[in-house]
C-alpha positions in Angstrom: 0.0 0.0 0.0 1.5 3.3 -1.1 1.3 5.9 1.6 3.7 8.9 2.0 5.5 9.2 5.3 3.3 11.2 7.7 3.6 14.9 7.3 5.7 14.7 4.1 5.7 16.8 2.0 3.8 19.7 3.5 0.6 20.4 1.6 -0.5 23.8 0.4 -4.1 25.1 0.9 -6.6 23.5 -1.5 -7.8 26.9 -2.7 -4.3 28.4 -3.1 -3.5 29.2 -6.7 0.2 28.2 -7.4 2.5 28.1 -10.4 2.3 24.9 -12.3 5.9 24.0 -11.6 5.4 24.3 -7.9 2.4 22.1 -8.0 4.2 19.4 -10.0 7.3 19.6 -7.9 5.2 19.0 -4.8 3.5 16.0 -6.4 6.8 14.6 -7.7 8.3 14.6 -4.2 5.1 13.1 -2.8 5.3 10.2 -5.4 8.9 9.5 -4.5 8.0 9.5 -0.8 5.1 7.2 -1.5 7.3 4.7 -3.4 6.3 5.4 -7.0 9.4 6.6 -8.8 8.0 6.0 -12.3 5.0 8.4 -11.6 7.5 10.9 -10.2 9.6 10.7 -13.4 6.5 11.6 -15.5 6.3 14.8 -13.6 10.0 15.5 -13.6 9.9 15.0 -17.4 7.2 17.6 -17.7 8.9 20.1 -15.3 12.2 19.8 -17.2 10.5 20.5 -20.6 8.2 23.3 -19.6 10.6 25.8 -21.2 11.7 23.4 -24.0 11.4 23.9 -27.7 8.3 21.7 -28.0 6.3 24.3 -26.1 4.8 21.7 -23.8 3.7 24.5 -21.6 1.2 25.5 -24.2 -0.8 22.3 -23.4 -0.8 23.0 -19.6 -1.9 26.0 -17.5 0.7 28.3 -16.1 -1.1 28.4 -12.7 -3.5 26.1 -11.0 -5.5 25.6 -7.9 -3.6 23.3 -5.6 -6.7 21.3 -4.7 -7.2 20.4 -8.3 -4.0 18.2 -8.1 -3.1 18.7 -11.7 -0.1 16.4 -11.2 -2.4 13.4 -10.7 -4.2 14.4 -13.8 -1.1 14.6 -15.9 0.1 11.2 -14.5 -3.3 9.7 -15.4 -3.3 11.3 -18.9 0.1 9.8 -19.7 -0.9 6.4 -18.3 -4.1 6.5 -20.4 -2.1 7.1 -23.5 0.0 4.0 -22.7 -3.1 1.9 -21.9 -4.7 3.0 -25.2 -1.5 2.0 -27.1 -1.0 5.6 -28.2 2.3 5.8 -26.4 4.2 2.5 -26.7 7.5 4.1 -25.8 5.9 5.0 -22.4 4.2 1.6 -22.0 7.5 -0.3 -22.0 8.5 1.5 -18.8 5.1 1.1 -17.0 5.1 -1.8 -14.5 1.3 -1.8 -14.5 1.4 -2.7 -18.2 4.2 -5.3 -17.8 7.0 -2.8 -18.5 10.2 -2.3 -16.5 10.4 0.9 -14.4 13.3 3.1 -15.4 14.8 2.8 -11.9 14.9 -0.9 -12.2 16.6 -1.2 -15.6 20.2 -2.3 -16.2 21.1 1.3 -16.9 18.7 3.5 -14.8 20.2 6.8 -16.0 19.8 6.0 -19.6 16.4 4.4 -19.1 15.2 7.5 -17.2 16.4 9.8 -20.0 14.5 7.6 -22.5 11.4 7.6 -20.4 11.5 11.4 -20.1 11.7 11.7 -23.9 8.9 9.3 -24.3 6.6 11.1 -21.9 7.2 14.5 -23.5 6.8 13.1 -27.0 3.5 11.4 -26.0 2.1 14.6 -24.5 3.2 16.7 -27.6 1.8 14.3 -30.2 -1.5 13.8 -28.2 -1.8 17.4 -27.0 -5.6 17.7 -27.6 -6.3 14.4 -25.8 -4.1 15.5 -22.9 -5.7 18.9 -22.7 -9.1 17.3 -22.3 -7.9 14.7 -19.8 -6.4 17.2 -17.4 -9.8 18.9 -17.1 -11.3 15.7 -15.6 -11.4 15.3 -11.8 -9.3 12.3 -10.7 -11.6 9.3 -10.1 -9.5 6.8 -8.0 -12.5 4.9 -6.5 -10.0 2.9 -4.5 -11.5 -0.5 -3.8 -9.2 -1.2 -0.9 -11.5 1.1 1.1 -14.3 -1.5 0.7 -12.6 -3.4 3.5 -13.8 -0.7 5.9 -17.3 -0.7 4.5 -17.3 -4.5 4.9 -16.4 -4.2 8.6 -19.5 -2.1 9.1 -21.7 -4.2 6.9 -20.7 -7.3 8.9 -22.4 -5.9 12.0 -25.8 -5.6 10.2 -28.3 -8.4 10.1 -31.1 -8.6 7.6 -31.4 -6.8 4.3 -29.4 -3.7 3.4 -30.0 -0.8 1.0 -26.6 0.6 0.3 -26.1 4.2 -0.9 -22.9 6.2 -1.6 -22.2 9.8 -2.5 -19.0 10.6 -4.3 -19.3 7.1 -5.7 -17.2 7.6 -8.9 -17.8 4.3 -10.7 -19.7 2.7 -7.9 -17.1 -0.1 -7.3 -17.4 0.1 -3.6 -21.2 -0.3 -3.8 -20.2 -3.9 -4.6 -18.2 -4.2 -1.3 -20.0 -7.4 -0.2 -18.6 -9.1 -3.3 -15.0 -7.7 -2.9 -12.2 -9.1 -0.8 -12.2 -8.2 2.8 -10.4 -8.8 6.1 -12.3 -11.8 7.6 -10.4 -11.5 11.0 -11.7 -7.9 11.3 -15.3 -8.7 10.4 -18.1 -9.5 12.9 -20.0 -11.9 10.8 -21.1 -12.7 7.2 -22.1 -10.1 4.8 -25.8 -9.1 4.8 -28.0 -9.3 1.7 -27.7 -6.1 -0.2 -31.0 -5.5 -2.0 -30.3 -2.1 -3.5 -27.1 -0.3 -4.6 -27.2 3.3 -5.6 -24.8 6.2 -5.6 -24.1 9.6 -7.1 -21.2 11.5 -8.5 -20.7 14.8 -10.4 -18.8 12.9 -13.1 -19.7 9.2 -12.8 -17.8 6.6 -14.8 -19.4 3.4 -16.2 -17.0 0.5 -15.2 -18.8 -1.8 -17.6 -17.6 0.0 -20.7 -14.1 -0.2 -22.3 -13.5 3.6 -22.0 -14.7 3.6 -18.4 -12.4 0.8 -17.4 -9.4 2.4 -19.2 -10.0 5.7 -17.5 -10.3 4.1 -14.0 -7.1 2.2 -14.7 -5.3 5.3 -15.7 -5.6 6.8 -12.2 -3.6 3.9 -10.7 0.0 5.0 -10.3 2.3 3.1 -12.7 4.3 1.4 -9.9 1.4 0.2 -7.9 0.8 -3.3 -9.1 -1.3 -4.3 -6.0 -3.8 -1.5 -6.7 -3.8 -2.4 -10.3 -4.7 -6.0 -9.6 -7.4 -5.0 -7.0 -9.0 -2.7 -9.6 -9.0 -5.5 -12.2 -10.7 -7.8 -9.8 -13.3 -5.1 -8.9 -14.0 -4.5 -12.6 -14.7 -8.2 -13.1 -17.2 -8.0 -10.2 -18.8 -4.8 -11.6 -19.5 -6.7 -14.8 -21.6 -9.2 -12.9 -23.1 -7.2 -10.1 -25.2 -4.1 -11.2 -25.2 -0.8 -9.3 -26.7 2.5 -10.3 -24.6 5.7 -10.1 -26.5 8.9 -11.1 -25.1 12.3 -12.0 -26.0 14.4 -9.0 -24.5 16.5 -6.2 -24.1 14.8 -2.8 -26.5 17.1 -0.9 -29.3 16.6 -3.5 -28.7 12.9 -3.4 -29.0 12.6 0.4 -32.0 14.9 0.5 -33.8 12.5 -1.8 -33.3 9.4 0.2 -36.0 7.7 2.2 -36.0 4.8 4.7 -37.8 1.5 4.0 -39.4 -0.7 6.7 -37.8 -4.1 6.9 -34.3 -3.1 5.8 -31.3 -1.1 7.0 -30.3 1.9 5.0 -26.6 2.4 4.9 -25.2 5.7 3.7 -21.5 5.5 2.9 -18.7 7.8 1.7 -14.9 7.7 1.7 -12.1 10.1 1.2 -14.2 12.8 -0.3 -15.6 15.0 2.5 -12.7 17.4 2.2 -13.6 18.2 -1.4 -17.0 19.5 -0.4 -17.7 23.2 0.4 -19.0 24.0 3.9 -22.5 24.8 2.5 -22.7 21.3 0.9 -21.6 19.6 4.1 -24.2 21.5 6.1 -27.0 20.3 3.7 -25.7 16.7 3.9 -25.8 16.9 7.7 -29.4 18.2 7.5 -30.4 15.3 5.2 -28.8 12.7 7.5 -30.4 14.2 10.6 -33.8 14.1 8.8 -33.3 10.4 8.0 -32.0 9.7 11.5 -35.1 11.3 13.0 -37.3 9.0 11.0 -35.4 5.9 11.8 -36.8 3.0 13.9 -36.0 -0.5 14.8 -37.8 -1.6 11.7 -36.0 0.9 9.4 -32.6 1.8 10.9 -30.1 4.2 9.4 -26.3 3.6 9.4 -24.0 6.5 8.3 -20.6 5.0 7.6 -17.6 7.1 6.7 -13.9 6.5 5.9 -12.4 10.0 6.0 -9.1 11.6 7.2 -8.5 12.1 10.8 -8.6 15.8 11.7 -5.3 17.5 11.0 -3.8 14.2 9.7 -4.6 13.5 6.1 -2.2 10.5 6.1 -4.5 8.5 8.4 -8.2 7.8 8.1 -10.8 6.6 10.5 -13.9 4.5 10.1 -16.8 6.2 11.9 -20.3 4.9 12.2 -23.5 6.6 13.4 -26.6 4.4 13.9 -30.1 5.6 14.3 -32.8 3.1 15.3 -35.2 5.0 17.4 -33.6 4.2 20.7 -31.9 6.6 23.2 -28.4 7.4 22.2 -29.1 7.0 18.5 -26.8 9.0 16.2 -23.7 9.0 18.4 -20.6 8.8 16.2 -18.3 5.9 17.1 -14.8 5.2 15.7 -14.4 1.5 14.8 -11.0 1.5 13.0 -8.1 3.5 11.7 -5.8 2.9 8.8 -4.1 4.4 5.7 -6.1 6.2 3.0 -6.4 3.2 0.6 -7.6 0.9 3.4 -4.3 -0.6 4.5 -2.8 -1.1 8.0 -6.3 -1.4 9.5 -6.5 -1.4 13.3 -9.8 -1.9 15.2 -10.2 0.7 17.9 -12.4 -1.4 20.1 -14.7 1.6 20.5 -17.8 -0.5 19.9 -18.0 -4.1 18.6 -21.7 -3.8 17.7 -22.8 -0.2 17.4 -26.3 -1.0 16.1 -27.2 -4.2 17.9 -26.8 -6.9 15.3 -30.0 -8.6 14.4 -30.1 -12.2 13.1 -30.6 -12.6 9.4 -33.7 -14.5 8.5 
């Protein structure tokens, strides 16, 4: 699991507008710290050529909002060109595509130089495609996070209606069919009778373009994530889930509870991208649902989000409303790294909702 050392490198404010080179330099250092030297070299190639004769800078903005993470977008665009066989000279260096990383070749210096040339050439030749790609918000939809959702689901008996905002391709809506950590789960998976999510820019994982785009957001050195995604895409082809184009607050406001099933509202690693006004509306929607919950129609709000003031660590929090005193109190069940690694149960509550036997 690739995770940068805690606190390295220091992040800028999301809304801060910074020079492109500063943004890319930050992302390059982060990639190296996180153990992805090939991804880092993509950015180094771009940085070194910004003032070059091929006018690569004309494809890219001179300044960008830090929170837009344009470095990730450029990395994904180059990876996508390799995946689509539009940049074979890049693909031979991409471990995710069976290539040999420049740093692992017999002559790393020469390989790195050749990789830099291949990256710049790919961007130059496919300038229009790259210009479009970097306008798209990164959609990682990391399926390793489904391990955390499974921990919560394992505490629920009976039927479940599963909803997610910021769902991207909806892969984690299939969490009950994805690999988990059995030693951390309280019991078998419940029966999921409905799977529905929303995203501002959803991706269809059952289409070839959708699969290619999702794959492009995996860092080139991260074989484990690449394989997890491939497995999740196979599941998506068999297990349907609906992801609509809608903002999170509107999605939550439209939800209703159903008697005889537990409604689970889930989100992961996306709360920080929402403006305060949207967060407030989501809270209002959740409180509305919680106020209507009962033992026959309970509500579980499950989240995997960064710990306050520590974006390198996440926590699994659960709020359960079932009409009893104390409903809606947030409990932390586990902590771990952003992609769902190094999970540690906190012991805060082994059964926050009072597990009911499945019929």
